[in-house]
N, C-alpha and C positions, 0 to 999 in steps of 0.2 A: 248772176255769176257764175258756168260751169266749174267743178272742183272737181281735179284730177282723182285719179285711181289711188289706192297706194305706191300700185306698181308705175303707174305714170308719174306720179311726184319721187320716186327714187331715180328713173331713168333721167328726169329733169335737173335733179339736184347733182345725181353725175353728170351733166351734161358741163351744167353750171362748172360745178369743180374742176372739167377739163380746160375749161376757155381759161380759168382764172391760171389755172397753174401753168398753163402755156402763155400766157399774157406775162408773169412773173417772171419766165424764165426768157423772154424779150426783155427783164429790163425793165417792167409796169410795177409803178406801184399800185398795189388790188385790193379793191374792197367788192366783199359777190356777197351775196343776199344768204349765204348758206354756213353750216357751224364750222368753227374755225378759221372766219374769217373777222375783219370790220364789216359792221352796217354798213352800206354807201348810202349820201344822204335822196331826198327824195326829192321827184324834178318832177316837176306838173301836179303834184300830188301822189305822183309812184315811184314806188323805190325798186328801181335797174335789179336784175341779177347781177350785172357785175358791172363797175366803174374802176378804169384802170387811167392812173397819168403816168406820161413821160416826160421828163419835160416840160415842155407848154401845150401836152398834144393828150389828147381825154378821148377815151373810148367809155360809148358805153352798148350794153351788151345786153340782148333781153331773148330769153330761151323759153321757147310756148311746148306746147305736147301736142296730139293730133288730137287729141280733149279740151283744151282750152285756147288755140289758135282759132283768130277770127270771133271768139267771144266780146263785149261790150268793153270788158277792161283790158284785150290784147287793144284790140281798134284804141279805146284812150290813151294805154302807155304807146300806144305807134303815137298817134299823134303830139305826146307829150315831148316825148325821147325824142319828135322827128325837129320839133320846134328848138329843139335845144343845139340840135348839128345845123338847123338854119342858122341860128345866131349866129354862133360862131366855128372860125372856117376849123379853130383847132383843137374842133367836138366830131365826130364820125359814129354814130348807129348804124348797128348792125342788128338784123334776129335770125337766128335759127330755131330751128322746130324738130325736136327729137319723134322721130316715129313712133306711134306706141299701138300694140295691137288693138282693139276695143277687147272688153273686158265679156 
């Protein structure tokens, strides 16, 4: 599994926080895999970065960085979260990729 540098991890966490706060402002109840938020449950063996719920709608968001995108873990997460999306018309899965400079 590709490991993120500390700089990449910091950018990743900042993007997760930005997405979580944005969804909260839109009225979603948010769980996020960063400090200060309750952790989301795993889906297909993977913990998404953000799970947000409003009414019957559920949003799953995964954030990747330049050094983790298209890794085996990323591809596994995409498959698991896409399956959850396809199983429920009320679930939407999206990804965000944060650009990071190579160290």
